[in-house]
N, C-alpha and C positions, 0 to 999 in steps of 0.2 A: 651482273642484272644489275637495274634500276633501280634504287632508292629514293623515297618520298618521304618527308613526313608526314604524318596523321592530319596537319592544318590544312598541308598543299593538297594532300588527297581530297579531303571535303572541297577547298576550295576549288581545286582544277580536275573535278573528278571526268569530266569530257576526255580528257587531256591522261588521267592516270586507265579509262580506257581502251584508249586506241595503243600507248603503250605496252598494255597487259596482253594486247594482242600479239603483239612483234617477240616479247620478252617479258619473263617474271618479273615484279616487280616487289620489291621489298617498304612494307607499313612501317614507318618507325613511331616509336612514340616516346619522346623527353631522349632522345637519342639511343633507345633501345629497339631492334626488332620485334613486331608482335606480331606480323600476320604478312602474306605474299598474296599477291593476286596475279592469275594468269588467263590464261585462255582458256576457254571452254573443252580445246581441242586437247593443250598441256593437260587438264583437269582429267579427262575422260583417259588419254593414253597413261597418266599418273594411276587413275583409279584401276585401269586394265591389269598395268604392272601388279600391283596389290595383291590382285584377286589371282593372279597367277600365280605368284610367290606364295600366296597361303594354300592354292592347291596342292601347289610342289610341294609343301612341308605337308598337309593332310596325307599326300599319298605316299609319304614316306613314313608317316608315322604309321597307315593302315600296313605297310610292306612289313615294318616290323613287327607289329603287332602279330600279322600273320606268320612271322617264320618265329613267334613265340618271343620276341627278344622284347620283354617289358620288365616293367619295375613297378612292386604295388609299396604305395608309402600308404602312411598313417598321416591323420590330422594335421599335425606338427611338420613333418614329412613336408607334404604336401602347400603349406607355407612358406614353408623353404623355398621348394620349388619355384611356387610363383615370383617369392621375391627375387630369385636368382635369376628368372626370367625379366622382369621389371628393369632391373641393373643392365642386363646384360642388351635390352635394347635401348636403353637410354645411352648407353655405351657407343653402339650402332648407329645412333641421330648424332651423337657427338654433343652431348647433354650433359 
């Protein structure tokens, strides 16, 4: 993956667009990655993958509910569950 500073991206926007059509480009600000520019085709593929994963998770949940494999939680338990999901998501994303 190509890297480019925010200043270079601004100054050489046309070049950035050309590069992004071939591969994802990381935009850095003060040496830290802050954004990624990618082709519309790659973006659409990524969105389709996300949608596919979401549909699979929903299907799995619906099947579990149909089997009666559910857990009732109160407000405190729900808040803990939400926090656990956030942490797990961050770990999967490598943050």
